[in-house]
C-alpha positions as CSV (number, residue, x, y, z in Angstrom):
1,M,0.0,0.0,0.1
2,E,1.2,3.6,-1.0
3,S,2.9,5.3,2.0
4,G,0.5,8.0,3.4
5,K,-2.6,6.4,2.0
6,L,-3.9,4.6,4.8
7,I,-6.3,6.5,7.1
8,G,-8.0,5.2,10.2
9,F,-11.4,6.3,11.9
10,V,-12.2,5.4,15.5
11,G,-16.0,6.1,15.5
12,L,-18.3,6.7,12.7
13,D,-21.6,8.4,12.0
14,E,-23.4,9.5,8.8
15,L,-21.1,12.4,8.3
16,G,-18.1,10.1,8.9
17,L,-19.4,7.6,6.3
18,Q,-19.6,10.6,3.8
19,M,-15.9,11.7,4.7
20,V,-14.9,7.8,4.0
21,S,-16.7,7.8,0.8
22,S,-14.8,10.9,-0.4
23,L,-11.5,9.6,0.7
24,L,-12.0,6.4,-1.1
25,R,-12.9,8.4,-4.4
26,H,-9.6,10.1,-4.0
27,G,-7.6,7.0,-3.9
28,Y,-7.1,6.5,0.0
29,S,-7.7,3.2,1.8
30,V,-9.7,3.5,5.1
31,Q,-9.7,1.3,8.1
32,A,-12.4,2.0,11.1
33,F,-13.5,0.7,14.4
34,E,-17.2,1.4,15.2
35,I,-19.6,-0.3,17.6
36,S,-22.8,0.1,15.6
37,D,-23.4,-2.8,13.3
38,P,-25.5,-1.1,10.7
39,I,-22.9,1.8,10.4
40,I,-19.9,-0.8,9.9
41,E,-21.8,-2.8,7.6
42,E,-22.5,0.4,5.3
43,F,-18.7,1.2,5.8
44,V,-17.5,-2.1,4.5
45,K,-19.9,-1.7,1.4
46,L,-18.3,1.5,0.7
47,G,-15.0,-0.3,0.4
48,G,-13.5,0.3,4.0
49,I,-11.6,-2.3,6.1
50,K,-13.3,-3.2,9.6
51,S,-10.9,-3.1,12.7
52,A,-11.6,-5.0,15.7
53,S,-10.5,-2.2,18.1
54,P,-9.4,1.4,18.3
55,L,-5.8,0.2,18.5
56,E,-6.2,-1.9,15.3
57,A,-7.6,1.0,13.6
58,G,-4.6,3.2,14.3
59,K,-2.0,0.8,13.3
60,G,0.1,1.8,10.2
61,V,-2.0,5.0,9.4
62,A,-0.8,8.2,8.3
63,A,-3.7,9.9,10.0
64,L,-6.3,8.8,12.6
65,V,-9.6,10.5,12.8
66,V,-11.3,10.2,16.5
67,L,-14.8,10.9,16.9
68,I,-15.3,12.2,20.6
69,S,-18.9,13.0,21.6
70,H,-18.0,13.5,25.2
71,T,-14.9,14.0,27.4
72,D,-15.7,10.5,29.2
73,Q,-14.8,8.7,25.9
74,I,-11.3,10.0,25.7
75,N,-9.7,7.6,27.9
76,D,-11.1,4.4,26.3
77,L,-10.8,5.5,22.8
78,I,-7.3,7.0,23.0
79,F,-5.5,6.1,26.2
80,G,-7.1,2.6,27.2
81,N,-5.6,-0.7,26.8
82,E,-7.2,-1.2,23.5
83,G,-6.9,2.5,22.8
84,A,-5.7,4.1,19.5
85,L,-2.7,5.7,21.0
86,K,-0.7,2.2,21.1
87,G,-0.9,1.8,17.3
88,L,0.4,5.5,16.4
89,T,3.9,6.7,15.5
90,P,5.2,10.2,16.3
91,D,4.5,11.2,12.8
92,T,0.9,10.2,12.7
93,V,-1.6,13.0,12.4
94,L,-4.3,12.8,15.1
95,I,-7.6,14.5,13.9
96,L,-9.9,14.9,16.8
97,R,-13.3,15.2,15.3
98,S,-15.1,16.7,18.3
99,T,-17.0,19.7,19.5
100,I,-16.3,19.2,23.3
101,L,-15.2,22.3,25.0
102,P,-11.9,24.0,23.8
103,S,-10.4,23.7,27.3
104,A,-10.9,20.0,27.1
105,L,-9.2,19.8,23.8
106,H,-6.3,21.9,25.0
107,K,-5.7,19.6,27.9
108,L,-5.9,16.5,25.6
109,E,-3.5,18.2,23.1
110,K,-1.1,19.0,25.9
111,D,-1.2,15.3,27.2
112,L,-0.6,14.0,23.7
113,E,2.4,16.1,23.0
114,E,4.2,15.9,26.7
115,T,3.5,12.3,27.5
116,Q,3.0,10.4,24.3
117,K,5.1,12.5,21.9
118,I,2.4,13.0,19.4
119,S,3.3,16.2,17.5
120,Y,0.6,16.6,14.9
121,V,-2.7,17.2,16.5
122,V,-5.8,18.9,15.0
123,D,-9.4,19.3,15.7
124,A,-12.1,19.0,13.1
125,Y,-15.8,20.0,13.2
126,A,-17.7,18.4,10.5
127,S,-21.2,19.5,9.3
128,N,-23.4,19.5,6.3
129,G,-23.3,22.6,4.1
130,R,-26.7,24.5,4.1
131,S,-25.9,26.7,1.0
132,D,-27.6,25.9,-2.4
133,A,-24.2,25.2,-3.8
134,L,-23.3,22.7,-1.0
135,N,-26.4,21.2,-0.8
136,G,-25.8,18.9,2.3
137,K,-22.2,18.0,1.3
138,V,-19.6,17.9,4.1
139,T,-17.8,21.0,5.5
140,I,-14.9,20.8,7.9
141,V,-13.7,23.5,10.2
142,S,-10.2,22.5,11.5
143,S,-7.5,24.3,13.8
144,G,-4.2,23.6,15.2
145,R,-0.4,24.7,14.9
146,S,0.7,25.8,11.6
147,D,2.9,22.8,10.9
148,A,0.1,20.3,11.7
149,I,-2.6,22.1,9.6
150,A,-0.1,22.3,6.7
151,R,0.4,18.3,7.0
152,V,-3.2,17.7,7.2
153,R,-4.7,20.0,4.8
154,P,-4.5,17.8,1.6
155,L,-6.2,14.9,3.6
156,L,-9.0,17.2,5.0
157,S,-9.6,18.6,1.6
158,A,-10.0,15.0,0.3
159,M,-12.6,14.4,3.0
160,C,-15.0,17.2,2.4
161,E,-16.5,19.6,-0.1
162,K,-15.4,22.8,1.8
163,L,-12.5,23.3,4.2
164,F,-12.1,26.0,6.5
165,T,-8.6,26.1,8.5
166,F,-7.9,28.3,11.6
167,E,-4.2,28.3,12.3
168,G,-3.2,28.6,15.9
169,E,-4.8,27.3,19.0
170,I,-6.9,23.9,18.8
171,G,-10.6,24.1,19.4
172,A,-11.8,26.5,16.8
173,G,-14.2,23.8,15.6
174,S,-16.0,24.0,18.9
175,K,-16.0,27.8,18.8
176,V,-17.4,28.0,15.4
177,K,-20.1,25.7,16.3
178,M,-21.0,27.8,19.2
179,V,-21.4,30.9,17.1
180,S,-23.4,29.1,14.4
181,E,-25.8,27.7,17.1
182,L,-26.2,31.0,18.7
183,L,-27.4,32.5,15.5
184,E,-29.6,29.5,14.8
185,G,-31.2,29.7,18.2
186,I,-32.0,33.5,18.0
187,H,-33.4,33.0,14.4
188,F,-35.6,30.3,15.7
189,I,-37.2,32.4,18.4
190,A,-37.3,35.4,16.0
191,S,-39.3,33.3,13.3
192,V,-41.8,32.3,16.0
193,E,-42.3,35.8,17.2
194,A,-42.8,37.1,13.6
195,L,-45.5,34.4,13.0
196,S,-47.4,35.2,16.2
197,L,-47.4,38.9,15.6
198,G,-48.3,38.4,11.9
199,A,-51.2,36.0,12.6
200,K,-52.3,38.2,15.5
201,A,-52.4,41.1,12.9
202,G,-54.6,39.0,10.8
203,I,-52.1,37.8,8.0
204,H,-52.1,34.4,7.0
205,P,-49.1,32.7,8.1
206,W,-48.5,30.9,4.8
207,I,-48.6,34.2,3.1
208,I,-46.0,35.7,5.5
209,Y,-43.6,32.6,4.8
210,D,-44.2,32.8,1.0
211,I,-43.3,36.6,0.9
212,I,-40.4,36.8,3.7
213,S,-38.7,33.6,2.4
214,N,-37.8,35.7,-0.7
215,A,-37.2,39.0,1.3
216,A,-34.5,40.7,3.3
217,G,-36.1,39.1,6.7
218,N,-35.2,35.6,5.5
219,S,-32.8,33.3,7.2
220,W,-32.0,29.6,6.8
221,V,-33.8,28.8,9.9
222,F,-37.0,30.7,8.7
223,K,-36.9,29.3,5.2
224,N,-36.5,25.7,6.5
225,N,-38.1,25.3,9.8
226,V,-41.3,27.6,9.5
227,P,-42.9,25.1,7.0
228,L,-42.3,22.4,9.3
229,L,-43.7,24.3,12.3
230,L,-46.7,25.3,10.4
231,K,-47.3,21.7,9.3
232,G,-47.0,20.4,13.0
233,E,-44.0,18.2,12.0
234,V,-41.6,19.6,14.6
235,K,-42.1,17.9,18.0
236,R,-41.7,19.4,21.5
237,Q,-38.5,17.4,22.2
238,I,-36.4,19.6,20.3
239,L,-36.7,22.2,23.0
240,N,-34.7,20.5,25.5
241,T,-31.9,20.1,22.9
242,L,-31.9,23.8,22.0
243,V,-31.9,24.7,25.7
244,K,-28.9,22.5,26.5
245,E,-27.0,24.0,23.4
246,M,-27.7,27.6,24.6
247,E,-26.6,26.8,28.1
248,T,-23.3,25.6,27.0
249,I,-22.6,28.8,24.9
250,L,-24.0,31.0,27.9
251,A,-21.7,29.3,30.3
252,M,-18.6,29.9,27.7
253,A,-19.8,33.6,27.5
254,K,-19.9,33.9,31.3
255,S,-16.6,32.3,31.7
256,L,-15.1,35.2,29.3
257,T,-17.3,38.0,31.1
258,F,-19.0,38.6,27.7
259,P,-22.7,39.6,27.5
260,L,-25.2,37.9,25.0
261,P,-28.4,39.5,25.9
262,L,-30.1,38.4,22.5
263,L,-29.0,34.5,23.1
264,A,-29.9,35.0,26.8
265,T,-33.5,36.2,26.0
266,A,-34.0,33.4,23.2
267,H,-32.9,30.9,26.0
268,Q,-35.4,32.1,28.5
269,Q,-38.1,32.0,25.8
270,L,-37.2,28.2,25.2
271,I,-37.2,27.6,28.8
272,H,-40.9,29.2,29.0
273,G,-41.7,26.7,26.3
274,V,-40.2,23.8,28.1
275,S,-42.3,24.9,31.3
276,H,-45.4,24.3,29.0
277,V,-44.0,21.0,27.8
278,C,-43.9,19.7,31.4
279,H,-47.9,19.9,31.6
280,E,-48.3,17.9,28.5
281,D,-48.9,14.1,28.7
282,N,-48.7,13.6,25.0
283,D,-45.1,13.1,23.7
284,D,-46.4,13.6,20.1
285,T,-47.5,17.3,20.8
286,A,-46.5,19.6,18.0
287,L,-44.0,22.4,19.0
288,I,-46.4,25.0,17.4
289,K,-49.2,24.1,20.0
290,I,-46.4,24.8,22.6
291,W,-45.8,28.4,21.2
292,E,-49.5,29.0,21.0
293,K,-49.6,28.7,24.7
294,V,-46.6,30.9,25.2
295,Y,-47.6,33.8,22.8
296,G,-51.3,33.5,23.1
297,V,-51.9,33.3,19.3
298,K,-53.6,30.3,17.5
299,V,-51.0,30.2,14.7
300,S,-52.0,26.7,13.4
301,D,-55.7,27.7,13.1
302,A,-54.6,30.8,11.0
303,A,-52.4,28.5,9.0
304,N,-55.2,26.1,8.3
305,A,-57.5,28.9,6.9
306,D,-58.1,29.2,3.2
307,A,-55.1,30.7,1.5
308,Y,-54.6,32.6,-1.6
309,K,-51.9,33.8,-4.1
310,P,-50.9,37.4,-3.5
311,E,-49.0,37.3,-6.9
312,K,-52.2,36.4,-8.8
313,L,-54.3,39.0,-7.1
314,A,-51.5,41.7,-8.1
315,S,-51.7,40.3,-11.7
316,E,-55.4,40.8,-11.7
317,V,-55.0,44.3,-10.2
318,I,-52.6,45.2,-13.0
319,T,-54.7,43.9,-15.7
320,A,-57.8,45.9,-14.5
321,S,-55.6,48.8,-14.0
322,E,-56.8,52.3,-14.9
323,S,-54.4,54.5,-16.8
324,R,-53.2,57.3,-14.5
325,K,-50.1,59.4,-15.8
326,R,-50.1,62.3,-13.5
327,V,-48.2,61.6,-10.1
328,A,-47.2,63.7,-7.2
329,F,-44.3,62.3,-5.2
330,I,-43.4,63.6,-1.8
331,G,-40.1,62.5,-0.1
332,L,-37.2,62.4,-2.7
333,G,-34.7,60.6,-0.4
334,A,-32.4,57.8,-1.4
335,M,-35.4,55.4,-2.0
336,G,-37.8,58.1,-3.1
337,F,-35.7,59.8,-5.6
338,G,-35.0,56.4,-7.5
339,M,-38.8,55.5,-7.4
340,A,-39.6,58.9,-8.7
341,T,-37.0,58.9,-11.6
342,Q,-37.9,55.3,-12.5
343,L,-41.6,56.6,-12.9
344,V,-40.2,59.5,-15.2
345,K,-38.4,56.9,-17.3
346,S,-41.8,55.0,-17.6
347,K,-43.3,58.1,-19.2
348,F,-45.4,59.2,-16.1
349,S,-45.5,63.0,-15.6
350,V,-44.2,63.2,-12.0
351,F,-44.3,66.4,-9.8
352,G,-41.8,66.0,-6.8
353,Y,-41.2,67.6,-3.7
354,D,-38.5,67.1,-0.9
355,V,-37.7,69.5,2.0
356,Y,-34.1,69.5,0.8
357,E,-33.7,72.0,-2.1
358,P,-30.7,70.4,-3.7
359,T,-32.7,67.1,-4.0
360,R,-35.5,69.1,-5.8
361,V,-33.0,70.6,-8.2
362,R,-31.4,67.1,-8.9
363,F,-34.8,65.7,-9.6
364,S,-35.7,68.6,-12.0
365,D,-32.3,67.8,-13.9
366,A,-33.7,64.2,-14.1
367,S,-36.7,65.3,-16.1
368,G,-39.0,65.6,-13.3
369,F,-41.2,68.6,-12.4
370,V,-40.9,70.2,-9.0
371,G,-42.8,72.1,-6.5
372,N,-42.1,74.0,-3.3
373,S,-44.6,72.3,-1.1
374,P,-46.8,69.1,-0.8
375,A,-49.8,71.1,-1.8
376,E,-48.1,72.7,-4.9
377,V,-47.3,69.1,-6.4
378,S,-50.6,67.5,-5.4
379,K,-52.8,69.9,-7.2
380,D,-54.5,68.0,-9.9
381,A,-52.6,64.9,-9.3
382,E,-54.4,61.5,-9.9
383,V,-51.9,59.8,-7.8
384,L,-49.9,60.8,-4.7
385,I,-47.1,58.6,-3.6
386,I,-45.7,59.4,0.0
387,M,-42.3,58.0,0.8
388,V,-41.0,59.8,3.7
389,A,-39.1,58.6,6.9
390,N,-41.8,58.0,9.5
391,E,-45.4,58.8,10.6
392,V,-44.7,62.3,11.7
393,Q,-43.4,63.3,8.2
394,A,-46.4,61.4,6.4
395,E,-48.7,63.3,8.7
396,N,-47.0,66.6,7.9
397,A,-47.0,66.1,4.3
398,L,-50.9,65.2,4.2
399,Y,-52.2,67.5,6.9
400,G,-49.7,70.0,7.8
401,E,-49.2,73.6,6.6
402,H,-49.5,73.4,2.7
403,G,-50.4,69.7,3.1
404,A,-51.6,67.7,0.2
405,V,-55.1,66.4,1.4
406,L,-56.7,69.8,0.9
407,V,-55.9,70.2,-2.6
408,L,-56.1,66.7,-3.9
409,P,-58.8,66.4,-6.5
410,P,-62.0,64.1,-5.8
411,G,-61.1,60.5,-6.7
412,A,-57.4,60.9,-6.4
413,T,-55.4,57.8,-4.9
414,I,-52.8,58.2,-2.2
415,I,-50.0,55.4,-2.2
416,L,-48.3,55.3,1.2
417,S,-44.9,53.6,0.7
418,S,-43.2,54.6,4.0
419,T,-42.7,52.2,6.7
420,V,-45.4,52.9,9.3
421,S,-47.5,51.0,11.9
422,P,-50.5,49.0,10.5
423,A,-52.6,51.2,13.0
424,Y,-51.6,54.4,11.6
425,V,-52.6,53.2,8.1
426,S,-56.0,52.0,9.1
427,Q,-56.5,55.4,10.9
428,L,-55.6,57.2,7.9
429,E,-58.0,55.5,5.6
430,R,-60.8,56.5,7.9
431,R,-59.6,60.1,8.0
432,L,-59.4,60.3,4.2
433,H,-62.9,58.8,3.9
434,N,-64.2,61.5,6.2
435,E,-62.9,64.2,3.9
436,G,-66.1,63.6,1.6
437,K,-63.8,63.7,-1.7
438,N,-63.8,60.0,-2.6
439,L,-60.0,60.0,-1.7
440,K,-58.7,56.4,-1.8
441,L,-55.7,55.0,0.1
442,V,-53.4,52.2,-0.8
443,D,-50.9,50.9,1.8
444,A,-47.8,49.9,-0.3
445,P,-44.5,49.6,1.7
446,V,-41.6,48.6,-0.4
447,S,-38.4,46.4,0.0
448,G,-35.2,46.1,-2.1
449,G,-32.9,49.1,-1.5
450,V,-31.7,52.0,-3.6
451,Q,-30.6,50.2,-6.7
452,R,-33.8,48.4,-7.1
453,A,-35.9,51.5,-6.5
454,S,-34.0,53.2,-9.6
455,D,-34.4,50.1,-11.5
456,G,-38.0,49.5,-11.0
457,T,-37.3,46.2,-9.4
458,L,-38.6,46.5,-5.9
459,T,-40.9,44.2,-4.0
460,I,-44.1,45.9,-3.1
461,M,-46.7,44.6,-0.5
462,A,-50.0,46.4,-1.3
463,S,-53.2,46.4,0.3
464,G,-56.5,48.3,0.2
465,T,-59.9,48.3,-1.5
466,D,-60.3,46.8,-5.0
467,D,-61.0,50.2,-6.3
468,A,-58.2,51.8,-4.8
469,L,-55.8,49.1,-5.9
470,K,-57.1,49.1,-9.5
471,S,-56.8,52.8,-9.8
472,V,-52.9,52.7,-9.3
473,G,-52.1,49.1,-10.7
474,N,-50.1,50.7,-13.4
475,V,-48.0,52.9,-11.2
476,L,-47.1,50.0,-8.9
477,S,-46.3,47.8,-11.7
478,A,-43.8,50.4,-13.0
479,L,-42.1,50.5,-9.6
480,S,-41.8,46.6,-8.8
481,E,-40.5,43.4,-10.0
482,K,-42.4,41.6,-7.4
483,L,-46.0,42.9,-6.4
484,Y,-48.1,41.2,-3.8
485,V,-51.5,42.2,-3.0
486,I,-52.4,41.3,0.6
487,K,-56.0,40.7,1.8
488,G,-57.4,42.3,4.7
489,G,-57.6,46.0,3.7
490,C,-55.4,48.9,4.4
491,G,-52.8,47.9,7.1
492,S,-52.3,44.5,5.8
493,G,-49.4,45.5,3.6
494,S,-47.8,47.4,6.5
495,G,-48.4,44.3,8.6
496,I,-46.2,42.3,6.3
497,K,-43.5,44.9,6.1
498,M,-43.7,45.1,10.0
499,V,-43.0,41.3,10.3
500,N,-40.3,41.5,7.8
501,Q,-38.6,44.3,9.5
502,L,-38.9,42.3,12.8
503,L,-36.9,39.7,11.3
504,A,-34.5,41.9,9.4
505,G,-33.8,43.9,12.7
506,V,-33.2,40.9,14.7
507,H,-30.9,39.3,12.3
508,I,-28.6,42.4,11.9
509,A,-28.4,42.8,15.8
510,S,-28.0,38.8,16.1
511,S,-25.1,39.1,13.4
512,A,-23.6,41.8,15.6
513,E,-23.9,39.8,18.8
514,A,-22.4,36.6,17.0
515,M,-19.4,38.3,15.5
516,A,-18.5,40.3,18.6
517,F,-18.6,37.0,20.6
518,A,-16.5,35.4,17.9
519,A,-13.9,38.1,18.1
520,R,-13.8,37.5,21.9
521,L,-13.3,33.7,21.2
522,G,-10.3,34.6,19.3
523,L,-11.5,33.5,15.9
524,N,-10.5,34.9,12.6
525,T,-14.0,37.0,12.0
526,R,-13.6,37.2,8.2
527,L,-12.9,33.3,8.0
528,L,-15.9,32.6,10.4
529,F,-18.1,34.7,8.3
530,D,-17.4,32.7,5.2
531,F,-18.3,29.6,7.1
532,I,-21.5,31.0,8.6
533,T,-22.9,32.0,5.1
534,I,-22.9,28.3,4.2
535,S,-24.3,27.1,7.6
536,G,-27.6,27.2,9.4
537,G,-26.8,30.4,10.9
538,T,-26.9,32.4,7.7
539,S,-29.5,35.0,7.0
540,W,-30.0,37.7,4.2
541,M,-29.0,40.4,6.7
542,L,-26.0,38.7,7.9
543,E,-24.7,38.2,4.6
544,N,-25.3,41.8,3.5
545,R,-24.3,43.7,6.8
546,V,-21.4,41.6,8.4
547,P,-19.1,42.8,5.5
548,H,-19.5,46.4,6.8
549,M,-18.5,45.2,10.2
550,L,-15.6,43.3,8.9
551,N,-14.4,46.3,6.9
552,N,-15.2,48.9,9.7
553,D,-17.1,50.9,7.2
554,Y,-20.4,52.2,8.4
555,T,-21.2,54.4,5.5
556,P,-24.9,54.7,5.9
557,Y,-26.7,52.5,3.2
558,S,-29.5,52.2,5.8
559,A,-29.2,54.3,9.0
560,L,-29.3,52.6,12.4
561,D,-32.1,55.1,13.3
562,I,-34.3,53.4,10.8
563,F,-34.5,50.3,13.1
564,V,-35.1,52.6,16.1
565,K,-38.3,53.5,14.2
566,D,-39.1,50.0,12.6
567,M,-38.6,47.9,15.8
568,G,-40.4,50.7,17.8
569,I,-43.5,49.9,15.5
570,V,-43.0,46.2,16.2
571,T,-43.0,46.7,20.0
572,R,-45.8,49.2,20.0
573,E,-48.0,46.9,17.9
574,S,-47.1,43.8,20.0
575,S,-48.4,45.8,23.1
576,S,-51.6,46.9,21.2
577,L,-52.2,43.3,20.1
578,K,-51.1,41.8,23.4
579,V,-48.4,39.5,22.0
580,P,-45.3,39.4,24.2
581,L,-42.2,39.6,21.9
582,Q,-39.3,39.8,24.5
583,L,-36.6,39.0,21.9
584,S,-37.7,41.8,19.5
585,T,-38.2,44.3,22.5
586,I,-34.5,43.6,23.5
587,V,-33.3,44.1,20.0
588,H,-35.1,47.6,19.8
589,Q,-33.1,48.4,23.1
590,L,-29.9,47.5,21.3
591,Y,-30.7,49.9,18.5
592,L,-31.7,52.7,21.0
593,S,-28.4,52.2,22.8
594,G,-26.5,52.6,19.5
595,S,-28.4,55.8,18.8
596,A,-28.0,57.2,22.3
597,A,-24.2,56.7,21.8
598,G,-24.4,58.8,18.7
599,W,-24.3,56.2,16.0
600,G,-27.9,56.7,14.8
601,R,-27.2,58.2,11.4
602,K,-24.4,55.6,10.7
603,D,-25.1,52.3,8.9
604,D,-27.4,49.8,11.0
605,A,-24.6,47.4,11.0
606,G,-23.0,49.9,13.3
607,V,-25.3,48.3,16.1
608,V,-22.1,46.1,16.6
609,K,-20.4,49.0,18.2
610,V,-22.6,48.4,21.3
611,Y,-20.8,45.2,21.8
612,E,-17.5,46.6,20.9
613,T,-17.7,49.5,23.3
614,L,-18.9,47.4,26.1
615,T,-16.4,44.5,25.8
616,G,-13.5,46.2,24.1
617,V,-13.3,43.7,21.1
618,R,-12.8,44.6,17.4
619,V,-15.0,42.7,14.8
620,E,-13.0,44.3,12.0
621,G,-11.3,41.3,10.1
622,K,-8.1,41.6,8.2
623,V,-7.9,39.9,4.9
624,Q,-6.4,36.4,5.3
625,S,-3.1,35.9,3.4
626,F,-2.2,32.5,2.1
627,K,1.2,30.8,1.8
628,K,1.8,29.5,-1.7
629,D,3.0,26.1,-0.5
630,A,-0.1,25.7,1.6
631,V,-2.4,26.5,-1.4
632,L,-0.7,24.0,-3.5
633,Q,-0.7,21.3,-1.0
634,S,-4.5,21.8,-0.4
635,L,-5.1,21.0,-4.1
636,P,-6.7,17.6,-4.6
637,P,-4.3,15.0,-6.3
638,E,-4.1,14.6,-10.0
639,W,-6.3,12.0,-11.7
640,P,-4.0,8.8,-12.3
641,Q,-5.2,8.5,-15.8
642,D,-5.7,11.0,-18.6
643,H,-9.2,10.9,-20.0
644,V,-8.8,13.4,-22.7
645,L,-8.3,10.7,-25.4
646,D,-11.4,9.0,-24.3
647,I,-13.5,12.1,-24.4
648,Q,-12.1,12.8,-27.9
649,K,-13.3,9.4,-29.0
650,L,-16.6,9.5,-27.6
651,K,-17.0,13.0,-29.3
652,E,-15.8,11.6,-32.8
653,S,-18.1,8.7,-32.5
654,S,-21.2,10.7,-31.6
655,S,-23.4,12.0,-34.3
656,K,-25.0,14.4,-31.8
657,I,-24.4,18.2,-31.9
658,L,-23.6,19.5,-28.4
659,V,-25.4,22.8,-27.6
660,V,-24.1,24.7,-24.7
661,L,-26.4,27.2,-22.9
662,D,-24.3,29.7,-21.1
663,D,-25.8,32.3,-18.7
664,D,-22.9,34.8,-18.7
665,P,-19.8,35.4,-21.1
666,T,-17.4,33.5,-19.0
667,G,-17.7,30.1,-20.1
668,T,-17.3,31.2,-23.8
669,Q,-14.0,32.5,-22.7
670,T,-12.7,29.2,-21.6
671,V,-12.9,27.5,-25.1
672,H,-11.5,28.2,-28.8
673,D,-12.6,27.3,-32.3
674,I,-16.2,27.1,-31.2
675,E,-18.9,29.5,-32.4
676,V,-21.0,31.5,-30.2
677,L,-24.6,32.5,-30.9
678,T,-25.8,35.9,-29.3
679,E,-29.2,35.5,-30.8
680,W,-31.4,32.5,-31.5
681,T,-33.8,32.9,-34.3
682,V,-34.9,29.9,-36.3
683,D,-32.7,31.1,-39.2
684,S,-29.5,31.4,-37.1
685,L,-30.1,28.0,-35.5
686,I,-30.7,26.2,-38.7
687,G,-27.6,27.8,-40.1
688,Q,-25.7,26.3,-37.1
689,F,-27.3,22.9,-37.4
690,K,-26.6,22.8,-41.4
691,R,-22.9,23.3,-40.6
692,S,-22.8,20.2,-38.5
693,P,-20.6,21.4,-35.9
694,K,-19.5,19.2,-33.1
695,C,-20.6,21.9,-30.6
696,F,-21.6,25.5,-30.4
697,F,-22.5,28.0,-27.4
698,I,-25.8,30.0,-27.1
699,L,-25.0,33.1,-25.0
700,T,-28.3,33.4,-23.1
701,N,-26.8,36.2,-20.7
702,S,-29.4,35.5,-18.1
703,R,-27.3,35.2,-14.8
704,A,-28.5,38.5,-13.6
705,L,-32.2,38.4,-14.6
706,S,-35.0,37.7,-12.0
707,S,-36.5,34.3,-12.2
708,D,-39.6,35.7,-14.1
709,K,-37.5,37.4,-16.7
710,K,-35.3,34.3,-17.1
711,K,-38.2,32.0,-17.6
712,M,-39.5,34.5,-20.4
713,K,-36.1,34.4,-22.1
714,I,-36.0,30.6,-21.8
715,D,-39.4,30.3,-23.2
716,T,-38.5,32.3,-26.2
717,L,-35.4,30.2,-26.9
718,V,-37.4,26.9,-26.5
719,F,-39.8,28.4,-29.2
720,W,-37.1,29.1,-31.8
721,F,-35.1,25.9,-30.9
722,V,-38.2,23.7,-31.5
723,G,-38.8,25.5,-34.8
724,S,-35.2,24.9,-36.0
725,I,-35.2,21.2,-35.1
726,F,-38.6,20.9,-36.9
727,F,-36.9,22.4,-40.1
728,H,-33.6,20.7,-40.0
729,G,-33.9,17.5,-37.8
730,S,-30.4,17.3,-36.3
731,P,-29.9,15.1,-33.3
732,W,-28.5,17.1,-30.4
733,T,-27.5,17.1,-26.8
734,I,-27.9,20.2,-24.6
735,F,-25.6,21.1,-21.7
736,G,-25.0,24.1,-19.4
737,T,-26.2,25.9,-16.3
738,E,-29.8,26.4,-17.7
739,A,-30.1,22.8,-19.5
740,K,-32.4,21.5,-16.8
741,E,-34.8,24.5,-16.9
742,F,-34.7,24.2,-20.9
743,S,-35.5,20.6,-20.9
744,F,-38.4,21.1,-18.5
745,H,-39.8,23.7,-20.8
746,L,-39.2,21.6,-23.9
747,W,-41.0,18.6,-22.7
């Protein structure tokens, strides 16, 4: 057997079997000891060699992977009479696959080095990658001295799809797991609070899920656990597991004198849930029923009510829309300016007002009309859009001195796109009705950011009467890529936005807590961030805001004070609806703390400064440098055989034409002597087939498109492709990033 190619395992589980399978594919031989008969039988089927003891599993190996679930196992598995240590040589790499506390790993490493002369020891935390790209494949976090990491890196790379190595003190795997579980625990409670508040506000839980799983409030936990919760498929037993995980993290934080207010609050909510479990006799009680007792909201009843399709309602509104072209726009801030200029580009006559005169000048330069007051721009307007910062500003624009309501013509429609409370919207609708001018109100908060505002690709959550919605369907369509119409009348759209902001606000704050804790644990925060983005701890906001923390750049893309306002809306509504939201309330206090410290106008990621100031840590992460030799060593081994000739023979013997769909130009830059079509009419496709090439590319250029626009482009391509086949009849094989979607449409 080739030196260095024999690897031993002591202890196997499902992840371990995946690691073994990967090693075997890379040409290694593997021997293992495991007491579970079903697992060892599966191991042997893969091609592994069964060992009778840990000692036998460690004989003659270049590296030994030891699975340690608890410190009590260390003596028997490693130091006992039949322990693995007796079969090892000083050059053997010992990989401790464990998430026991770092202090226990440090002691074990010291014992191995000082008394047993084992020089190369690393830890390894294995998990399933949660990103779409990894799709459950094995990821490994490993740490240890630089010489040990350099020695083991090629082997660990062969075990997994994605490897993260932290050079230095052993135990990073356990710490990374703690940070990920901290985020998952907080996100779980945030999801339950969001569902409870939304359901009490009269919004269908499945509508909440469908919209927010595609919005800024999304997280891995929300997207993957909420459907199971609503279906009653998550049982109450999970609470005890979560409580124990959080207790371990809180104990570590206490030993480091580091505050974790969000995790502590989530932990108390879980304990509250466990206290209700104690009074349940049925072990099969669904977890959602426990949360209904905690929050006093019948979420499962709301989830079982008749659902509807908000996108379908939006399509009906657009189809039946009246053609209104004169629009008044109040509030030309970052979002408002983009929305107003998008309407100008869409051939609306837009009259804009903002309190800041330079902004009015800028809007005029963008071909908009401007006025000097809300009243001046609203006179004769068919539609008035309000996009200001808060309820006070909205009130002033409508009813203040030179307010818009007084001069709006009868039958005009007001679109309120500011983030305000549902209660304010409902009250405003009643006041407008009392004006006696048939003024209509559409509650239409937006999501998507400045760039999407100027591109007309916002997500809009609209509610109101049918007449009000149909009167502005063309305006809403011009501003949005995704338009949802929410049943329940005015206030429902703001209700959805409120729930989204609850989740988004918690996710930014929890990201700050997690990254600050990671810094206190001594982890490389930039490398940790890379891991979290493919773990169960990720969220849309984490992936968007943590780079600001790592770069120490708090340029205000969205100011911290906005979440002081938005989380304030959440806490006021929770009080009004009598839904106790402890986690959201603590998050609101964190943003208030940041604002009180003078950071309110900085980016909302600046909430991390609350933790940095209290504890003295710095989250900012320096870009990691890599040694050339280490990078080269991490590459997988070359294939033992060159298959190029085999591929060429298959190509020559095939009568089919290979058609490659490429969704951006990168792929076409990696080949030569192959034609690339940038348009795909029947004539151009027939021309290609007539030349009988072995291969040609079709550049669809669709990577940056939305799913709807991508589908439209593929539908067009399918139409022309079928036409060319009909006329020419050439056999073909299709390949590429969009081949699956193309084939689905074709058949």
